[in-house]
N, C-alpha and C positions, 0 to 999 in steps of 0.2 A: 410225458410217458403215460400210457394207459395203466391205471392201477391194477386192473384185472390181469393184464398180460405180464406185469412186472412182479406180481406176487409169486411166492413160492408155490408151484403147482402141486395139486394133490397126487398127480401121477408124474412119472418121469417124462420130461419133454424130449430129451435126447436118449435114444435107446442104443446101448453099446453092444456091438457084435464084432467078433474077431475079423470077419470079412465084410463088415458093413461100411457103408459110405454115406455119412450125413443123414442118418436115419432118425426121423423125428415124428412125434405125435402132434397133430394140430389142434387137439382138444383144449378146453378150458378158457377159450377167449369169449369175452362179452359180445353178444350179438344183438339183433333187433328185438324189440319188445321185452327187454329185460331177461332174455333167454341166454343160454350159454352153449357153445359148441361142445358136443359130447366128446369125452376122451375115448380112445380105443376104437375109433371108427374110420379115420383117415390118417394114413401115414405117408409122409413125404420122404424121399430118399434118392440116392444115386444108384449106380449100377448094382445089379443083384447077382453077379457072376462069381463072387469070391467068398461066399459063406463057407465056413468050415463045419465039420461034424459037431464041434462044440456049440455051434450056433443053432443047430436044428431044433432042439427041444424048446428053446426060448422063442424061436420063430413060430413054431406050431402053436404055442400058447396064445399067440395073438389072435388066432382064429380067423385069419385073413381068408376071404372068399374070392377076391379078385385082384389082379395086378393090371394096372393101367400103364403100359409102356409107351412113353411119349417119344422114344428115339426113332431115328431113321432106320430103314431096313438094313443098311450096311453095318450100322452099329449093333443091331440085334444079332446079326450073323457073326460078327467079330467077338462080341461078348454076350453070349446067350444067357438068359435068366436061368438060375439054378435055385429053385425053391424046393424045400423038402416035401411039399405036398404036390404031387404031379396032377392031381385032379382039379387044381385051382383054375378058376375062370381067367382067361388071359385076353387082354385087349391090346391090339396093335393095328397100325394103319399103313397103307401103301404110301410111298412118296410121290410127289408130283414134280413138275419141272421147275417150280418156283420155291423149292425148299431153301429157307434161309440158313446159312451156315457161317460160323465165325471165319472159316478160311475164305469164303467167298467175299465177305465184306472187308476182311483185313487186307485182301489183295488190292483193294481200291484205296487203301489208306497208307500213309508213310509207315515204315517199319520202325516205329518208336512207341513209347508208352502211351503218348497222347493219341497216336494213330490207332493203337489197339483199343484204347478206351472209347474212342469215337466209333470204332467198328462194333464194339459190344452194344453201344447205344443204338446203332443201326439195326443190329440183330433184334433187340427188344422191340423196336418200333415195328418190325416186320412180323413178330410172333403172333399178335392177336388174330390176324387174318389166316395165317398158315395153320394155327392151332385150333381154329374154330371147330372142325370136325372132331378133333381129339377131346376138346372140352365138352362137346355135346355127348360123346361116348362116355366120358367120366360121369356126367350128370345122370345120364340114362342108366348107367350101371348102378349108381347109388339109389336112384328112384325105384329100380327093379329089385331092390333088396340084396344086392351083391356087396354089402359092406359087412365087416371091415374091408377096406380097399387100400392097397399100396399104390401110390402115384409116384412114378420115377422117370428120370431121364438118365443122363450119364453121370453128372455130378450132383444132381438133385438141387440145382441152383437156378438155372436159366429157364428152360421150358417148364420144369416143375414149379419154379417160382411164379411164373405167369399163370399157370393152371390153378395153383393154390390161391393166388391173389384173387382170381376171378371167383373161385368157389367161396372163399371167405367173404368177399364183397357181396355175393349173392345171398349170403347168410346174414348180412347186416353187420359184419365186423367193421370197425372203423378203419380208415386208411392208415392212421398212425400205427395201429396194432398190426395191420397187414405188413407194413414196412418193417416193424419190429420182428415179426416172424421170419420174414425174408432174411434179415440181417443176422439171424441166429446161425446161418451157415458159417459166418466168420468165426464162431466159437466152436462149431461142431464139424467143420469140413476141412480137415488138414489134407488137402488134395496132393500136395507134393509127397508127403509121407505115404499116402495111400498108393500113389503110382510107384514109388520106390519099393514098397512092400509087395506089390503085385506087378511083376515085370511086364506083363502083357497089357496092363490097363493104360489107356490113353484118355479115358473119360469122354470119348467121342469128339474131342476137340482138335485132333491132329491125325495125320496119317504117318506111314512109315518113313516118308521123306522129310518130315518135319516134326520129330518127336517133341513133346511139350518140354521135357527137361533140357533140351538143347537151346531153347529160346533164351534171349537175354532176360535177366531177372525182372527188370522193370516192365517188360511186356507180359511176361508170365503172370506177374502180380495182377495186372489188369484183367486177365482171364479168370483167375481163381477167386478174386474178391467178389463179395456180394456188396455192390455199391447201390445205395438208395436211388441214385440217379438212373441206374439201369432200369429198375422196376418202374420208377416213375415215368420213364420214357414210354413203356408199354401202356401204363394206365392213362397217360395223357393222350396217347394215340386212340385209345378206346373212347375217351371223352370228345376229342376234337374231330375225329374222323367218323366215329360210329354213333355219336350223340349221347354217350354215357353208357354205363354198365347195363342198364335194363334194355336199352335199345340194341346194344351189342348182342346180348343174350337172345333177343327176339329175332333180329334180322340177320346177323352173321352166324351165330351159333345155331339159330333156328330151333330154339327151345320152346316147347309148349308150356304155357303157364301151369298146367297140371303137373308136369315133370318138375318144374322149379319148386312147386309147393310140396311135392313128395320128398324132394331133397331136403327141404327145410324141416319137414316133419321127421325125417330120418336122422338128421344130424344135430338138431337143436333140443336141448333139455330145458 
């Protein structure tokens, strides 16, 4: 385990809000050249639809300048972002015909826990290509001075997990630490409790014909868990298909070296 990431952080890693879902700061990790990822610049989280009035003052204190919403259009319509500052810069993208979904991959697998786990790995393998424009938008947002930024999807685990893994990797954070950060979802993301507390929330993983809480427990567990093998499937895809992270950023994400350097200058102390 990386000593830097396992040490008690100077700032809270998990931020607690009444209507928050898996809200975390990615600061404090050891990065390239003996530098450290700055605290209070990038937050990763799930859906932003259920904040209460009691959350607003704490949210505004974060000084967030942009929200990077990685969800599909239908998810954004069903659970719109509700942030207390209406002037905040918002990033969102149109869907294409090759949008990878858990439902789509699960339909091709047996309706068992193993089938669902395999479907999740299929999703993660598909995410690097589909998310390339979203990742480019996130990097450009940071490079253009629009941080602090909130990066989120539905649960703050899968799409957010891949985006943050790519960002941390670009900053020179070790793979072990990247996996550690991803696995923190298991400590901070009680998704069943969240869904039960917010009756309309489905975290983008199901539709009205197949609500999450009606699934067999063993299948639902595969959906909710942050499994290191899931994220490793995406990272291995980047290595094996795209020639590694730097090649992926250059050819798939189409990121200019100057943008990457600006991101590092902005986020590393």
